[in-house]
All heavy atoms as a GROMACS GRO file, in nm:
protein
  618
    1MET      N    1   9.679  11.061   9.686
    1MET     CA    2   9.692  10.938   9.610
    1MET      C    3   9.612  10.957   9.476
    1MET      O    4   9.500  10.996   9.474
    1MET     CB    5   9.627  10.818   9.685
    1MET     CG    6   9.650  10.693   9.612
    1MET     SD    7   9.573  10.544   9.691
    1MET     CE    8   9.644  10.548   9.852
    2SER      N    9   9.684  10.931   9.370
    2SER     CA   10   9.628  10.957   9.234
    2SER      C   11   9.540  10.840   9.191
    2SER      O   12   9.534  10.728   9.258
    2SER     CB   13   9.737  10.981   9.135
    2SER     OG   14   9.808  10.865   9.111
    3PHE      N   15   9.470  10.859   9.083
    3PHE     CA   16   9.384  10.756   9.026
    3PHE      C   17   9.470  10.632   8.980
    3PHE      O   18   9.426  10.521   9.000
    3PHE     CB   19   9.305  10.811   8.908
    3PHE     CG   20   9.225  10.702   8.836
    3PHE    CD1   21   9.115  10.655   8.898
    3PHE    CD2   22   9.263  10.656   8.710
    3PHE    CE1   23   9.039  10.560   8.833
    3PHE    CE2   24   9.192  10.556   8.643
    3PHE     CZ   25   9.068  10.511   8.709
    4ARG      N   26   9.586  10.658   8.932
    4ARG     CA   27   9.675  10.545   8.891
    4ARG      C   28   9.715  10.464   9.005
    4ARG      O   29   9.714  10.336   9.001
    4ARG     CB   30   9.803  10.607   8.822
    4ARG     CG   31   9.894  10.508   8.770
    4ARG     CD   32  10.011  10.568   8.701
    4ARG     NE   33  10.092  10.640   8.795
    4ARG     CZ   34  10.128  10.772   8.782
    4ARG    NH1   35  10.094  10.839   8.681
    4ARG    NH2   36  10.202  10.825   8.872
    5HIS      N   37   9.748  10.520   9.122
    5HIS     CA   38   9.776  10.441   9.239
    5HIS      C   39   9.659  10.359   9.292
    5HIS      O   40   9.672  10.243   9.323
    5HIS     CB   41   9.826  10.535   9.353
    5HIS     CG   42   9.950  10.601   9.321
    5HIS    ND1   43   9.980  10.733   9.364
    5HIS    CD2   44  10.058  10.566   9.247
    5HIS    CE1   45  10.097  10.763   9.322
    5HIS    NE2   46  10.152  10.671   9.248
    6LYS      N   47   9.544  10.421   9.289
    6LYS     CA   48   9.419  10.350   9.327
    6LYS      C   49   9.397  10.230   9.232
    6LYS      O   50   9.353  10.124   9.279
    6LYS     CB   51   9.296  10.443   9.330
    6LYS     CG   52   9.306  10.548   9.441
    6LYS     CD   53   9.186  10.634   9.432
    6LYS     CE   54   9.197  10.743   9.540
    6LYS     NZ   55   9.087  10.837   9.528
    7LEU      N   56   9.414  10.250   9.108
    7LEU     CA   57   9.397  10.145   9.008
    7LEU      C   58   9.497  10.032   9.030
    7LEU      O   59   9.464   9.919   9.020
    7LEU     CB   60   9.414  10.204   8.864
    7LEU     CG   61   9.382  10.109   8.747
    7LEU    CD1   62   9.239  10.072   8.751
    7LEU    CD2   63   9.416  10.176   8.620
    8GLN      N   64   9.619  10.067   9.060
    8GLN     CA   65   9.719   9.957   9.088
    8GLN      C   66   9.685   9.884   9.212
    8GLN      O   67   9.699   9.760   9.216
    8GLN     CB   68   9.860  10.027   9.100
    8GLN     CG   69   9.911  10.064   8.964
    8GLN     CD   70  10.046  10.138   8.978
    8GLN    OE1   71  10.073  10.210   9.070
    8GLN    NE2   72  10.131  10.120   8.874
    9TYR      N   73   9.643   9.953   9.318
    9TYR     CA   74   9.606   9.886   9.440
    9TYR      C   75   9.480   9.792   9.416
    9TYR      O   76   9.480   9.680   9.466
    9TYR     CB   77   9.566   9.982   9.551
    9TYR     CG   78   9.688  10.043   9.624
    9TYR    CD1   79   9.706  10.176   9.626
    9TYR    CD2   80   9.780   9.955   9.683
    9TYR    CE1   81   9.821  10.235   9.691
    9TYR    CE2   82   9.884  10.009   9.751
    9TYR     CZ   83   9.905  10.144   9.752
    9TYR     OH   84  10.016  10.198   9.820
   10ALA      N   85   9.389   9.836   9.334
   10ALA     CA   86   9.270   9.752   9.307
   10ALA      C   87   9.312   9.628   9.226
   10ALA      O   88   9.264   9.523   9.252
   10ALA     CB   89   9.165   9.840   9.232
   11LEU      N   90   9.397   9.649   9.127
   11LEU     CA   91   9.441   9.538   9.046
   11LEU      C   92   9.519   9.436   9.135
   11LEU      O   93   9.507   9.314   9.120
   11LEU     CB   94   9.533   9.594   8.934
   11LEU     CG   95   9.589   9.482   8.839
   11LEU    CD1   96   9.471   9.416   8.767
   11LEU    CD2   97   9.675   9.553   8.734
   12LEU      N   98   9.596   9.492   9.229
   12LEU     CA   99   9.676   9.407   9.319
   12LEU      C  100   9.580   9.318   9.408
   12LEU      O  101   9.599   9.205   9.423
   12LEU     CB  102   9.772   9.488   9.406
   12LEU     CG  103   9.858   9.412   9.507
   12LEU    CD1  104   9.950   9.313   9.437
   12LEU    CD2  105   9.934   9.511   9.583
   13MET      N  106   9.476   9.387   9.458
   13MET     CA  107   9.377   9.309   9.540
   13MET      C  108   9.304   9.207   9.460
   13MET      O  109   9.285   9.092   9.508
   13MET     CB  110   9.274   9.408   9.595
   13MET     CG  111   9.336   9.505   9.692
   13MET     SD  112   9.385   9.417   9.837
   13MET     CE  113   9.335   9.537   9.963
   14ILE      N  114   9.269   9.234   9.338
   14ILE     CA  115   9.196   9.140   9.252
   14ILE      C  116   9.292   9.022   9.221
   14ILE      O  117   9.249   8.908   9.228
   14ILE     CB  118   9.144   9.210   9.126
   14ILE    CG1  119   9.033   9.305   9.156
   14ILE    CG2  120   9.099   9.107   9.024
   14ILE    CD1  121   8.987   9.392   9.048
   15LEU      N  122   9.412   9.047   9.185
   15LEU     CA  123   9.501   8.939   9.150
   15LEU      C  124   9.533   8.855   9.277
   15LEU      O  125   9.546   8.731   9.266
   15LEU     CB  126   9.632   8.999   9.089
   15LEU     CG  127   9.620   9.045   8.951
   15LEU    CD1  128   9.748   9.116   8.908
   15LEU    CD2  129   9.583   8.934   8.849
   16THR      N  130   9.548   8.916   9.385
   16THR     CA  131   9.567   8.844   9.517
   16THR      C  132   9.446   8.754   9.547
   16THR      O  133   9.464   8.633   9.583
   16THR     CB  134   9.593   8.939   9.631
   16THR    OG1  135   9.707   9.021   9.601
   16THR    CG2  136   9.628   8.866   9.761
   17PHE      N  137   9.330   8.806   9.531
   17PHE     CA  138   9.207   8.729   9.547
   17PHE      C  139   9.207   8.605   9.451
   17PHE      O  140   9.175   8.500   9.494
   17PHE     CB  141   9.086   8.810   9.530
   17PHE     CG  142   8.956   8.734   9.540
   17PHE    CD1  143   8.907   8.694   9.664
   17PHE    CD2  144   8.883   8.707   9.426
   17PHE    CE1  145   8.793   8.617   9.671
   17PHE    CE2  146   8.771   8.634   9.435
   17PHE     CZ  147   8.720   8.588   9.563
   18PHE      N  148   9.240   8.628   9.329
   18PHE     CA  149   9.235   8.522   9.229
   18PHE      C  150   9.341   8.417   9.260
   18PHE      O  151   9.315   8.292   9.242
   18PHE     CB  152   9.257   8.576   9.085
   18PHE     CG  153   9.134   8.638   9.025
   18PHE    CD1  154   9.152   8.727   8.912
   18PHE    CD2  155   9.012   8.617   9.075
   18PHE    CE1  156   9.040   8.785   8.856
   18PHE    CE2  157   8.900   8.680   9.018
   18PHE     CZ  158   8.917   8.762   8.911
   19ALA      N  159   9.461   8.462   9.307
   19ALA     CA  160   9.564   8.368   9.338
   19ALA      C  161   9.517   8.274   9.454
   19ALA      O  162   9.542   8.156   9.450
   19ALA     CB  163   9.698   8.444   9.377
   20PHE      N  164   9.459   8.338   9.559
   20PHE     CA  165   9.415   8.251   9.672
   20PHE      C  166   9.296   8.165   9.634
   20PHE      O  167   9.282   8.050   9.673
   20PHE     CB  168   9.382   8.337   9.788
   20PHE     CG  169   9.497   8.380   9.868
   20PHE    CD1  170   9.540   8.505   9.875
   20PHE    CD2  171   9.558   8.287   9.958
   20PHE    CE1  172   9.650   8.547   9.944
   20PHE    CE2  173   9.668   8.322  10.034
   20PHE     CZ  174   9.712   8.451  10.028
   21ALA      N  175   9.204   8.218   9.549
   21ALA     CA  176   9.086   8.141   9.505
   21ALA      C  177   9.121   8.025   9.410
   21ALA      O  178   9.047   7.925   9.413
   21ALA     CB  179   8.988   8.237   9.444
   22SER      N  180   9.229   8.035   9.332
   22SER     CA  181   9.261   7.938   9.236
   22SER      C  182   9.352   7.827   9.300
   22SER      O  183   9.380   7.730   9.226
   22SER     CB  184   9.319   7.990   9.115
   22SER     OG  185   9.444   8.049   9.148
   23TYR      N  186   9.391   7.838   9.423
   23TYR     CA  187   9.475   7.732   9.484
   23TYR      C  188   9.393   7.622   9.542
   23TYR      O  189   9.305   7.646   9.628
   23TYR     CB  190   9.564   7.798   9.592
   23TYR     CG  191   9.654   7.692   9.656
   23TYR    CD1  192   9.765   7.645   9.587
   23TYR    CD2  193   9.627   7.645   9.782
   23TYR    CE1  194   9.845   7.545   9.651
   23TYR    CE2  195   9.708   7.554   9.842
   23TYR     CZ  196   9.822   7.501   9.775
   23TYR     OH  197   9.896   7.410   9.838
   24HIS      N  198   9.419   7.502   9.492
   24HIS     CA  199   9.355   7.382   9.552
   24HIS      C  200   9.467   7.276   9.570
   24HIS      O  201   9.532   7.241   9.469
   24HIS     CB  202   9.245   7.328   9.462
   24HIS     CG  203   9.133   7.422   9.434
   24HIS    ND1  204   9.048   7.456   9.534
   24HIS    CD2  205   9.104   7.496   9.325
   24HIS    CE1  206   8.960   7.543   9.482
   24HIS    NE2  207   8.995   7.571   9.362
   25GLN      N  208   9.482   7.234   9.688
   25GLN     CA  209   9.602   7.146   9.718
   25GLN      C  210   9.597   7.012   9.639
   25GLN      O  211   9.696   6.963   9.593
   25GLN     CB  212   9.605   7.120   9.865
   25GLN     CG  213   9.736   7.051   9.908
   25GLN     CD  214   9.746   7.051  10.062
   25GLN    OE1  215   9.658   7.094  10.129
   25GLN    NE2  216   9.849   6.993  10.111
   26GLY      N  217   9.482   6.956   9.621
   26GLY     CA  218   9.470   6.822   9.566
   26GLY      C  219   9.475   6.814   9.414
   26GLY      O  220   9.495   6.708   9.352
   27THR      N  221   9.451   6.926   9.347
   27THR     CA  222   9.438   6.927   9.198
   27THR      C  223   9.565   6.928   9.118
   27THR      O  224   9.576   6.885   9.008
   27THR     CB  225   9.346   7.034   9.147
   27THR    OG1  226   9.410   7.164   9.184
   27THR    CG2  227   9.211   7.034   9.208
   28GLY      N  228   9.666   6.990   9.178
   28GLY     CA  229   9.797   7.007   9.108
   28GLY      C  230   9.792   7.113   9.006
   28GLY      O  231   9.880   7.123   8.920
   29SER      N  232   9.694   7.207   9.018
   29SER     CA  233   9.687   7.318   8.925
   29SER      C  234   9.792   7.422   8.956
   29SER      O  235   9.825   7.449   9.072
   29SER     CB  236   9.551   7.377   8.929
   29SER     OG  237   9.543   7.499   8.859
   30THR      N  238   9.844   7.483   8.854
   30THR     CA  239   9.950   7.588   8.871
   30THR      C  240   9.896   7.724   8.833
   30THR      O  241   9.974   7.812   8.815
   30THR     CB  242  10.072   7.554   8.792
   30THR    OG1  243  10.038   7.545   8.652
   30THR    CG2  244  10.138   7.426   8.838
   31LEU      N  245   9.770   7.736   8.816
   31LEU     CA  246   9.710   7.865   8.783
   31LEU      C  247   9.738   7.972   8.889
   31LEU      O  248   9.758   8.090   8.858
   31LEU     CB  249   9.556   7.852   8.762
   31LEU     CG  250   9.487   7.980   8.708
   31LEU    CD1  251   9.537   8.020   8.573
   31LEU    CD2  252   9.336   7.952   8.701
   32TRP      N  253   9.742   7.934   9.014
   32TRP     CA  254   9.766   8.027   9.123
   32TRP      C  255   9.905   8.086   9.109
   32TRP      O  256   9.927   8.202   9.149
   32TRP     CB  257   9.746   7.961   9.262
   32TRP     CG  258   9.846   7.852   9.285
   32TRP    CD1  259   9.844   7.722   9.254
   32TRP    CD2  260   9.966   7.871   9.362
   32TRP    NE1  261   9.956   7.657   9.299
   32TRP    CE2  262  10.033   7.747   9.364
   32TRP    CE3  263  10.029   7.980   9.425
   32TRP    CZ2  264  10.152   7.727   9.433
   32TRP    CZ3  265  10.151   7.962   9.488
   32TRP    CH2  266  10.210   7.841   9.493
   33LEU      N  267  10.001   8.014   9.053
   33LEU     CA  268  10.133   8.063   9.036
   33LEU      C  269  10.136   8.178   8.930
   33LEU      O  270  10.211   8.276   8.944
   33LEU     CB  271  10.233   7.955   8.987
   33LEU     CG  272  10.275   7.859   9.099
   33LEU    CD1  273  10.355   7.744   9.038
   33LEU    CD2  274  10.361   7.934   9.203
   34GLN      N  275  10.052   8.162   8.828
   34GLN     CA  276  10.047   8.266   8.728
   34GLN      C  277   9.986   8.399   8.780
   34GLN      O  278  10.037   8.504   8.756
   34GLN     CB  279   9.962   8.220   8.606
   34GLN     CG  280  10.025   8.099   8.540
   34GLN     CD  281   9.936   8.032   8.437
   34GLN    OE1  282   9.827   8.075   8.409
   34GLN    NE2  283   9.981   7.920   8.388
   35TYR      N  284   9.881   8.387   8.860
   35TYR     CA  285   9.822   8.501   8.930
   35TYR      C  286   9.916   8.566   9.028
   35TYR      O  287   9.929   8.685   9.036
   35TYR     CB  288   9.695   8.465   8.997
   35TYR     CG  289   9.579   8.448   8.905
   35TYR    CD1  290   9.506   8.331   8.905
   35TYR    CD2  291   9.540   8.543   8.818
   35TYR    CE1  292   9.395   8.311   8.821
   35TYR    CE2  293   9.430   8.525   8.729
   35TYR     CZ  294   9.358   8.404   8.736
   35TYR     OH  295   9.249   8.391   8.650
   36THR      N  296   9.994   8.478   9.097
   36THR     CA  297  10.092   8.534   9.189
   36THR      C  298  10.208   8.600   9.118
   36THR      O  299  10.247   8.712   9.167
   36THR     CB  300  10.153   8.420   9.279
   36THR    OG1  301  10.046   8.350   9.343
   36THR    CG2  302  10.244   8.468   9.385
   37THR      N  303  10.248   8.556   9.006
   37THR     CA  304  10.352   8.620   8.927
   37THR      C  305  10.302   8.759   8.880
   37THR      O  306  10.372   8.857   8.889
   37THR     CB  307  10.388   8.538   8.808
   37THR    OG1  308  10.433   8.414   8.858
   37THR    CG2  309  10.500   8.602   8.727
   38LEU      N  310  10.182   8.763   8.834
   38LEU     CA  311  10.121   8.892   8.787
   38LEU      C  312  10.111   8.994   8.908
   38LEU      O  313  10.137   9.111   8.893
   38LEU     CB  314   9.985   8.876   8.721
   38LEU     CG  315   9.990   8.800   8.586
   38LEU    CD1  316   9.845   8.780   8.544
   38LEU    CD2  317  10.068   8.884   8.484
   39ALA      N  318  10.074   8.935   9.025
   39ALA     CA  319  10.061   9.026   9.135
   39ALA      C  320  10.194   9.080   9.184
   39ALA      O  321  10.210   9.196   9.217
   39ALA     CB  322  10.001   8.946   9.259
   40ILE      N  323  10.303   8.997   9.173
   40ILE     CA  324  10.435   9.041   9.198
   40ILE      C  325  10.476   9.158   9.104
   40ILE      O  326  10.543   9.252   9.144
   40ILE     CB  327  10.535   8.930   9.205
   40ILE    CG1  328  10.509   8.839   9.322
   40ILE    CG2  329  10.684   8.972   9.201
   40ILE    CD1  330  10.579   8.707   9.320
   41PHE      N  331  10.449   9.136   8.975
   41PHE     CA  332  10.478   9.243   8.877
   41PHE      C  333  10.410   9.371   8.910
   41PHE      O  334  10.469   9.482   8.899
   41PHE     CB  335  10.444   9.199   8.736
   41PHE     CG  336  10.534   9.096   8.676
   41PHE    CD1  337  10.484   9.012   8.576
   41PHE    CD2  338  10.659   9.078   8.715
   41PHE    CE1  339  10.562   8.916   8.521
   41PHE    CE2  340  10.749   8.982   8.665
   41PHE     CZ  341  10.696   8.905   8.562
   42VAL      N  342  10.286   9.359   8.956
   42VAL     CA  343  10.211   9.485   8.987
   42VAL      C  344  10.266   9.548   9.113
   42VAL      O  345  10.280   9.664   9.127
   42VAL     CB  346  10.063   9.445   9.012
   42VAL    CG1  347   9.987   9.563   9.072
   42VAL    CG2  348   9.997   9.406   8.880
   43VAL      N  349  10.314   9.468   9.213
   43VAL     CA  350  10.379   9.519   9.331
   43VAL      C  351  10.506   9.596   9.297
   43VAL      O  352  10.524   9.709   9.344
   43VAL     CB  353  10.411   9.407   9.436
   43VAL    CG1  354  10.505   9.455   9.541
   43VAL    CG2  355  10.281   9.355   9.497
   44PHE      N  356  10.590   9.541   9.212
   44PHE     CA  357  10.708   9.609   9.176
   44PHE      C  358  10.684   9.736   9.092
   44PHE      O  359  10.749   9.835   9.111
   44PHE     CB  360  10.808   9.519   9.106
   44PHE     CG  361  10.884   9.422   9.189
   44PHE    CD1  362  10.866   9.288   9.193
   44PHE    CD2  363  10.977   9.482   9.282
   44PHE    CE1  364  10.931   9.211   9.281
   44PHE    CE2  365  11.046   9.393   9.369
   44PHE     CZ  366  11.020   9.258   9.364
   45SER      N  367  10.584   9.734   9.008
   45SER     CA  368  10.553   9.858   8.934
   45SER      C  369  10.495   9.962   9.026
   45SER      O  370  10.522  10.076   9.010
   45SER     CB  371  10.456   9.827   8.816
   45SER     OG  372  10.327   9.789   8.870
   46LEU      N  373  10.421   9.917   9.128
   46LEU     CA  374  10.365  10.014   9.226
   46LEU      C  375  10.484  10.073   9.306
   46LEU      O  376  10.482  10.193   9.333
   46LEU     CB  377  10.262   9.952   9.320
   46LEU     CG  378  10.200  10.037   9.429
   46LEU    CD1  379  10.122  10.150   9.362
   46LEU    CD2  380  10.114   9.948   9.512
   47VAL      N  381  10.573   9.993   9.352
   47VAL     CA  382  10.682  10.044   9.428
   47VAL      C  383  10.769  10.140   9.342
   47VAL      O  384  10.806  10.248   9.388
   47VAL     CB  385  10.776   9.932   9.479
   47VAL    CG1  386  10.908   9.979   9.531
   47VAL    CG2  387  10.699   9.850   9.585
   48PHE      N  388  10.796  10.112   9.220
   48PHE     CA  389  10.864  10.198   9.125
   48PHE      C  390  10.789  10.324   9.112
   48PHE      O  391  10.854  10.436   9.114
   48PHE     CB  392  10.894  10.131   8.996
   48PHE     CG  393  10.971  10.213   8.898
   48PHE    CD1  394  11.110  10.226   8.904
   48PHE    CD2  395  10.902  10.284   8.800
   48PHE    CE1  396  11.176  10.307   8.817
   48PHE    CE2  397  10.974  10.364   8.713
   48PHE     CZ  398  11.111  10.370   8.717
   49ASP      N  399  10.660  10.316   9.092
   49ASP     CA  400  10.578  10.430   9.070
   49ASP      C  401  10.582  10.526   9.194
   49ASP      O  402  10.592  10.651   9.181
   49ASP     CB  403  10.434  10.387   9.039
   49ASP     CG  404  10.342  10.501   8.994
   49ASP    OD1  405  10.404  10.604   8.951
   49ASP    OD2  406  10.222  10.495   9.005
   50LEU      N  407  10.571  10.470   9.307
   50LEU     CA  408  10.570  10.553   9.429
   50LEU      C  409  10.704  10.609   9.459
   50LEU      O  410  10.715  10.723   9.519
   50LEU     CB  411  10.522  10.470   9.553
   50LEU     CG  412  10.370  10.427   9.546
   50LEU    CD1  413  10.345  10.336   9.661
   50LEU    CD2  414  10.285  10.551   9.556
   51ALA      N  415  10.815  10.539   9.423
   51ALA     CA  416  10.944  10.587   9.455
   51ALA      C  417  11.006  10.679   9.355
   51ALA      O  418  11.078  10.778   9.396
   51ALA     CB  419  11.035  10.462   9.477
   52PHE      N  420  10.978  10.662   9.228
   52PHE     CA  421  11.055  10.733   9.131
   52PHE      C  422  10.984  10.820   9.038
   52PHE      O  423  11.045  10.893   8.961
   52PHE     CB  424  11.138  10.633   9.050
   52PHE     CG  425  11.235  10.553   9.121
   52PHE    CD1  426  11.224  10.421   9.136
   52PHE    CD2  427  11.343  10.619   9.191
   52PHE    CE1  428  11.317  10.345   9.205
   52PHE    CE2  429  11.434  10.547   9.261
   52PHE     CZ  430  11.416  10.409   9.272
   53THR      N  431  10.850  10.819   9.033
   53THR     CA  432  10.780  10.891   8.928
   53THR      C  433  10.705  11.013   8.984
   53THR      O  434  10.616  11.061   8.921
   53THR     CB  435  10.681  10.801   8.853
   53THR    OG1  436  10.592  10.743   8.948
   53THR    CG2  437  10.752  10.695   8.781
   54ASN      N  438  10.754  11.072   9.089
   54ASN     CA  439  10.702  11.198   9.135
   54ASN      C  440  10.761  11.310   9.047
   54ASN      O  441  10.871  11.304   8.997
   54ASN     CB  442  10.747  11.223   9.282
   54ASN     CG  443  10.670  11.336   9.339
   54ASN    OD1  444  10.594  11.402   9.274
   54ASN    ND2  445  10.698  11.357   9.472
   55GLU      N  446  10.683  11.408   9.023
   55GLU     CA  447  10.729  11.516   8.934
   55GLU      C  448  10.856  11.582   8.974
   55GLU      O  449  10.939  11.628   8.896
   55GLU     CB  450  10.617  11.620   8.920
   55GLU     CG  451  10.497  11.570   8.850
   55GLU     CD  452  10.384  11.671   8.856
   55GLU    OE1  453  10.397  11.775   8.911
   55GLU    OE2  454  10.276  11.636   8.798
   56SER      N  455  10.877  11.593   9.108
   56SER     CA  456  10.998  11.664   9.155
   56SER      C  457  11.112  11.576   9.182
   56SER      O  458  11.222  11.624   9.206
   56SER     CB  459  10.956  11.739   9.284
   56SER     OG  460  10.918  11.651   9.384
   57SER      N  461  11.094  11.446   9.186
   57SER     CA  462  11.207  11.358   9.228
   57SER      C  463  11.269  11.282   9.116
   57SER      O  464  11.378  11.229   9.134
   57SER     CB  465  11.158  11.257   9.333
   57SER     OG  466  11.063  11.168   9.275
   58PHE      N  467  11.206  11.269   9.002
   58PHE     CA  468  11.266  11.190   8.888
   58PHE      C  469  11.244  11.262   8.761
   58PHE      O  470  11.132  11.292   8.721
   58PHE     CB  471  11.194  11.052   8.883
   58PHE     CG  472  11.253  10.960   8.777
   58PHE    CD1  473  11.378  10.902   8.798
   58PHE    CD2  474  11.189  10.934   8.659
   58PHE    CE1  475  11.429  10.812   8.705
   58PHE    CE2  476  11.239  10.856   8.567
   58PHE     CZ  477  11.362  10.792   8.588
   59ILE      N  478  11.355  11.293   8.690
   59ILE     CA  479  11.355  11.360   8.563
   59ILE      C  480  11.435  11.277   8.471
   59ILE      O  481  11.561  11.257   8.491
   59ILE     CB  482  11.411  11.506   8.571
   59ILE    CG1  483  11.332  11.587   8.673
   59ILE    CG2  484  11.413  11.569   8.439
   59ILE    CD1  485  11.399  11.721   8.702
   60PHE      N  486  11.373  11.226   8.367
   60PHE     CA  487  11.445  11.146   8.265
   60PHE      C  488  11.488  11.243   8.145
   60PHE      O  489  11.398  11.288   8.073
   60PHE     CB  490  11.360  11.031   8.218
   60PHE     CG  491  11.430  10.955   8.109
   60PHE    CD1  492  11.535  10.868   8.141
   60PHE    CD2  493  11.388  10.962   7.978
   60PHE    CE1  494  11.603  10.800   8.046
   60PHE    CE2  495  11.454  10.889   7.878
   60PHE     CZ  496  11.557  10.809   7.916
   61ASP      N  497  11.609  11.271   8.132
   61ASP     CA  498  11.664  11.347   8.023
   61ASP      C  499  11.790  11.277   7.972
   61ASP      O  500  11.891  11.297   8.035
   61ASP     CB  501  11.683  11.489   8.066
   61ASP     CG  502  11.704  11.580   7.945
   61ASP    OD1  503  11.704  11.533   7.829
   61ASP    OD2  504  11.722  11.700   7.967
   62PRO      N  505  11.783  11.204   7.870
   62PRO     CA  506  11.905  11.133   7.824
   62PRO      C  507  12.016  11.218   7.762
   62PRO      O  508  12.126  11.178   7.746
   62PRO     CB  509  11.848  11.025   7.724
   62PRO     CG  510  11.727  11.086   7.676
   62PRO     CD  511  11.671  11.165   7.784
   63ASP      N  512  11.976  11.337   7.722
   63ASP     CA  513  12.074  11.427   7.653
   63ASP      C  514  12.164  11.499   7.765
   63ASP      O  515  12.104  11.573   7.847
   63ASP     CB  516  12.003  11.527   7.566
   63ASP     CG  517  12.101  11.611   7.489
   63ASP    OD1  518  12.219  11.576   7.482
   63ASP    OD2  519  12.059  11.710   7.428
   64ALA      N  520  12.283  11.472   7.768
   64ALA     CA  521  12.375  11.532   7.874
   64ALA      C  522  12.377  11.682   7.870
   64ALA      O  523  12.385  11.747   7.979
   64ALA     CB  524  12.514  11.474   7.859
   65ASP      N  525  12.370  11.744   7.755
   65ASP     CA  526  12.378  11.884   7.738
   65ASP      C  527  12.252  11.951   7.802
   65ASP      O  528  12.262  12.051   7.872
   65ASP     CB  529  12.395  11.934   7.596
   65ASP     CG  530  12.522  11.890   7.539
   65ASP    OD1  531  12.623  11.886   7.616
   65ASP    OD2  532  12.535  11.869   7.415
   66ASN      N  533  12.136  11.895   7.778
   66ASN     CA  534  12.010  11.951   7.834
   66ASN      C  535  12.019  11.932   7.990
   66ASN      O  536  11.978  12.022   8.065
   66ASN     CB  537  11.889  11.874   7.783
   66ASN     CG  538  11.862  11.918   7.642
   66ASN    OD1  539  11.901  12.020   7.595
   66ASN    ND2  540  11.787  11.829   7.574
   67TRP      N  541  12.071  11.818   8.036
   67TRP     CA  542  12.076  11.801   8.176
   67TRP      C  543  12.175  11.897   8.241
   67TRP      O  544  12.149  11.950   8.352
   67TRP     CB  545  12.122  11.650   8.209
   67TRP     CG  546  12.132  11.626   8.356
   67TRP    CD1  547  12.249  11.607   8.426
   67TRP    CD2  548  12.029  11.614   8.445
   67TRP    NE1  549  12.222  11.590   8.555
   67TRP    CE2  550  12.087  11.587   8.569
   67TRP    CE3  551  11.888  11.618   8.443
   67TRP    CZ2  552  12.009  11.571   8.688
   67TRP    CZ3  553  11.815  11.595   8.548
   67TRP    CH2  554  11.875  11.576   8.677
   68ARG      N  555  12.287  11.924   8.178
   68ARG     CA  556  12.382  12.016   8.229
   68ARG      C  557  12.328  12.164   8.235
   68ARG      O  558  12.344  12.233   8.334
   68ARG     CB  559  12.507  12.016   8.140
   68ARG     CG  560  12.630  12.075   8.202
   68ARG     CD  561  12.756  12.057   8.118
   68ARG     NE  562  12.788  11.914   8.102
   68ARG     CZ  563  12.784  11.846   7.984
   68ARG    NH1  564  12.749  11.913   7.873
   68ARG    NH2  565  12.810  11.718   7.978
   69ARG      N  566  12.249  12.196   8.139
   69ARG     CA  567  12.183  12.327   8.138
   69ARG      C  568  12.082  12.344   8.243
   69ARG      O  569  12.070  12.445   8.311
   69ARG     CB  570  12.120  12.358   7.999
   69ARG     CG  571  12.212  12.405   7.890
   69ARG     CD  572  12.138  12.442   7.769
   69ARG     NE  573  12.070  12.328   7.712
   69ARG     CZ  574  12.102  12.282   7.593
   69ARG    NH1  575  12.198  12.336   7.522
   69ARG    NH2  576  12.041  12.172   7.548
   70LYS      N  577  12.008  12.236   8.272
   70LYS     CA  578  11.910  12.243   8.378
   70LYS      C  579  11.969  12.252   8.516
   70LYS      O  580  11.922  12.329   8.604
   70LYS     CB  581  11.817  12.120   8.377
   70LYS     CG  582  11.720  12.112   8.264
   70LYS     CD  583  11.637  11.992   8.264
   70LYS     CE  584  11.550  11.980   8.142
   70LYS     NZ  585  11.473  11.853   8.147
   71THR      N  586  12.071  12.172   8.539
   71THR     CA  587  12.138  12.172   8.675
   71THR      C  588  12.229  12.295   8.696
   71THR      O  589  12.233  12.341   8.812
   71THR     CB  590  12.216  12.041   8.696
   71THR    OG1  591  12.313  12.032   8.586
   71THR    CG2  592  12.123  11.922   8.693
   72GLU      N  593  12.291  12.340   8.599
   72GLU     CA  594  12.380  12.456   8.615
   72GLU      C  595  12.308  12.587   8.615
   72GLU      O  596  12.358  12.688   8.661
   72GLU     CB  597  12.487  12.460   8.504
   72GLU     CG  598  12.595  12.345   8.520
   72GLU     CD  599  12.691  12.342   8.409
   72GLU    OE1  600  12.679  12.422   8.316
   72GLU    OE2  601  12.775  12.257   8.412
   73ALA      N  602  12.180  12.590   8.568
   73ALA     CA  603  12.110  12.718   8.562
   73ALA      C  604  12.063  12.755   8.702
   73ALA      O  605  12.046  12.878   8.727
   73ALA     CB  606  11.984  12.696   8.473
   74GLY      N  607  12.049  12.656   8.790
   74GLY     CA  608  12.008  12.689   8.925
   74GLY      C  609  12.122  12.734   9.018
   74GLY      O  610  12.098  12.782   9.126
   75MET      N  611  12.244  12.732   8.974
   75MET     CA  612  12.353  12.766   9.058
   75MET      C  613  12.380  12.916   9.057
   75MET      O  614  12.353  12.995   8.979
   75MET     CB  615  12.485  12.698   9.006
   75MET     CG  616  12.477  12.550   9.036
   75MET     SD  617  12.639  12.482   8.992
   75MET     CE  618  12.609  12.313   9.036
   0.00000   0.00000   0.00000
């Protein structure tokens, strides 16, 4: 687990704590919704990071000629 993953987990824990701490049923405050929205964004960025940004599993190369040279060179 890299430092970036640890940082994302820590940020997720902090935002989750803030979301639960800012919820009060009688006040009508919506601050907890804002923290929950940020936590959801962090969750999706963490899932994307874990699924697609490994060095061997995701290569972004928008130029088709470069991509063709990389994939055909291994054949």
